[in-house]
N, C-alpha and C positions, 0 to 999 in steps of 0.2 A: 734654584731661584724660582721664585713663585710671582705673576706679573700680575696686580689685580685694578680693577676700576670699580670702584665704588661709590654707586649713588651719583653717576654723571649728571649732569642737569647741562641744556644747551640750547638756547633759543636763538632764532637769527630775527630781528625785528619782531615782530607779535606771535611770530610763527616758532611753536616749541618743538624742537627737531628730535631731542632725547628728554627722558622724565625718569629719572632713577636707575639708569642704566648700569648694572652689576655686574660680573662674570671674573672669572680668574682662568691663568692656565699654567703651569707648570715647566719647568725646564726637563728634557726629553721626552715632552709628548706634544702631541702635536691638537691646536684646538680648531674647532670651527665655527665662525661666525656667520651666520645665514642671517636672507630676509630678502623680502621682496624689493623690487627699487624701491628707491624712497624711506626705507623703513628704519634709516640710520646708522647702516654699516659704514661707509664713507666717512659720517661725521665722529664715530666712535674712532676710528681708526687716527683720524687726525689729530682729535685729542691725544691719543696714546702716544702718537707721532710727535706731539708738540707744535703742530702746525699752527693752533690755534687753541689758547685756554678754555677749559670747560666753565660754564657760569655758577657751577657748585659741583661738589665732590673731589675724589682724588684719583689719581693714578699713583700705585704703590707697586715697590719690590722688595718682596720679603717684608712686608707691614710697615715699609721705610717710603715718604714721599720718593718719588725717579729722582736719580740723579742724571742730568743728560751727561754731562761730563765725563761718567764712569760707564754707564749702560749704552753699550753699541746698539744701534738700532740700524735694520736695513729690511729697505721697501721695494717690493716690484710692485707698481700700480698698475691698476687696469688699461689706463689712459698711457702709451708708452710715452717718454719724454728724452729721448735722447737726440743727438743732431745729425740729420740724415748725409750732409755735406761733408762731416767733419772722420779725418783717420779713426779708424776702431782704437787704437792704440791709445793714442791722444787721449779720445775722450773718457775712457774706461780710466786711465793712471788720474786723469783730471777728476773724476767723482772720488773716487779714493782718496784722493790727498785733500779735496772736501772736508773728507770725514776722517780727515786726523793722521792719514799715513803719509812717511815722507816719501818724497819721490822713488827712491831703491826700493824701499818697502812696497809700493803700491805696483811698479812694474814687474817686480818677483811674482806677484801675487794675483796681477792680473796675466801674466803669461801663464802662472799654475791653472787659472781656471780656464784659458781659453786652451789649453791641452787638454785639461777634464772634461770639456765641451765638445772636442773636437772641430775647434775653431781656429787652430794655430796658423794655420794657411791664411786665413783673411786678417792677420792684425793691423796689415797696413790699408786694408780696403777702407773705401766709405761705406757708411752703413745703408748708404741707399742703394747700393748692389747687391747686397744681401735679399735671400729669401724672407718671407714673413716671420718662418718659424726660427730660422736664425739670426734675423731679428732681434728676437723673443728672447732666444740664449745670451745675444750680447746685454740685452736689459738686466737680466738674472745677475749676469758677472756685477754690476754695478750694486746690486742686494748684497752681495756676498765676497766680494773681495777685500774689505776692510775687517773681515772676521766678526759679525754681528752676533751679539747675546740673542737679540729677539729678532726674528726674519718673518716679516709678513707679506705673505704672497696674496696678492688681488687676482682673483680668476687665472692663475698661472698657467696652465694649460690652453689657453685661449691662443690657435691660429697652430697649434700644434700637431705634427702626424704621428701616427703610432710608435714610429721609434724615436723621436724625438720626447713623446710622453713619457717614453720608459725611462731614457735620460735623465729627465726630469725628476721622475718619481725615486731612483736610485740615489740623486745628490741628494734630494729632501729626506729621505730614510739617514743617509748619512748624517746628515745634519742632525737629526734629530739623535740618530747614536751618540752623537757630541755632546749630548745635554742643553741644545738649544731648544729656546722655546718659540716654536712655529706656529704661526695664528694664520690661517687659509680663511680668506673669504670667497667665494664663489657659490655660481647656479648649478655648477654641476655635481651632483649630489652623490654621483658612484665613486668620483675623487676626495670627496670629503669624508664619504664612508669608508674607505679605504685606508685613508691616513688618520683621523681624528680619534681621539680616546673620548673627548670632549667636545660639548657643543653649546650654542647658546641661537636660539632663535630669535630676531627683533621685529618687532611689527608696531607701526606707526610709534618709532621712540621709545618701545618698550621692552625688556623683556618678558619672550611669553613662554618660552620653554629654555632650561640650561642644566645641566650637568653631567655625568659620565653617559656615552652611548648605549653602550652595553646594556646599564641598567635601566634608562630610558625605555631602550627595547623591550626588556623584561616585565618592565611594568604595563604594556599595553594588554588589552585584555586577549588573553590566550585560548580564545573560542573559535579557532578556524585551524585545518590539519591542510596539508598539501600532501597527494597520493600521487601516485603514478602507478599505471596499470596497464597492462595488456589488452584487456577490456573495458575502456574509459566507459565505452555506452552502457556498460550493465550497471555500473554504479549511479551513472547518469538518471539511469530510468529507475533504481531505486530509491533516488534520494531527490528525484525534484529539484526544486527551487533551491533546497539548501546546497546545492552543487552547483559550481559556478567554474571557468577556464583561467587559468592563470594566464601570464604574459609569456610564459613557454611553454604552453601547451598543456602543462600539468593540471590536475583537478583541485580546486578549493573547495573544501567541507566545510560550511560553519556550523557549529554546534548551538544548541540552544543554550547550556551554558558550560563552562569552563570544565566542571565535574564531568562533563558526558564524554570527556575526552577516550578512556578505558573500554567505554561500552560501544562507542563509535567504531574504533580501532578492532574490536573484536567482531563487529556486523561487518565491517569492510571487507575483513579477511574470508568471511562468509560468502559474500557474495559474487568476489572473484579473488584471483594470484594477484597479487600487489608485489608491485618490484620495488617501490619505497614508500614510505608514510614518515610525516615529521611534522612537528608543530609550527604552524605557519609564524615568520617573524616578520613583522614590518620593516619596510626599506626606510632610509633615512627621507625619500624621496614622499612615500607613503606621511609618513610625520611630517614633514613640512608643511606639504598639501593641505595634513587636517586643520595645523596652526595657524596658516596663512590665509586659508581662500578665504572669499567674498562671505561665504556664508555664515563661517563662523564669525567674522568680523558684526554682520549685519544682527546674528543670536545675541551675542556679547553687548551689541551697542544698545 
C-alpha cells in the first residue's frame, strides 16, 4: 500500500496554510512529517484524515482517491481527547465502535491491547486516576484497537518515561512489521530518526526537503571526520581551527574538500594513535535545523 498526498492546497480566509504539498509513504515503513510550529503539519494530517477537505490536490491510495469506507485510519493526537471521568473499558469500546467494530469484537480487541500494554488492571478505572504516561497508553489503544491500515502518531512519546517509551517503540515496530503505514509527526528528532525510513520537512506550508533519510544524509557534504584519540590535544594543536569538539567529546575535523579525506586520515595517524575514525554523518536534527532555521528563511526571502 502506498499513501500519497499530491499537490495539496489549503487556505483559511486570506491565509494560505499549504501550498503544493506532496509526499508519499509506503506500507511496512515509517514516515516522518516534520516542521516547526505553524509549518502546516497539523493541517496536512487533518486533510489526510478527512477532517476537512483540501482546496486543491488529492489524497491517494495506490494511485486512486482514498476510499475512507475501506481504508482504516488510526490517529494518536498531540492534544489528548479522552473522557477523564469515564471508565476506561467503556470509552475504549465506544471509540472502537465509532470506527466500525461491533461491540463483542471491540471488547476483545480492547482487552488484547490492555494486556499488551500492561494495563488490564485498569480496565474498570476512571481515566483521571491514571498517571500521565498510562493515560497516553490508553489514548494509543484508541488509535490501534480497530486494526487500522494507516497509523498517524502525533508526538507519541510525549509524557512517557523510558520504560513506557520502550514499550511504545516495540508496538510501533510490530505494526510496521505487519505492513502498516506509520506516519510520525514529532519534534523529538531522535525518535523519528530511529524509526523513519523517509521524511518530509515542511516550512511555511511548503515541502522544504523530502525523500529517503539515508539518501538525504549521504547527499550532504562529506567533508568532516569524527576522531577518537587518546591524545586529542595533539590533534587540536596540529590542526587548529579545523578541529572542534563534538557533542559526545569526540573531535570533529573539517576538511577543505571531501577529496582530502584519505590524506587527512593518514596525517592523523602520524600525529597520534587513534581509537576510531569515521566520516561524519549529520543527524536528522542537524538537517532539520539547516532547513528550518530563521537564517535560511531570510536568505531565501
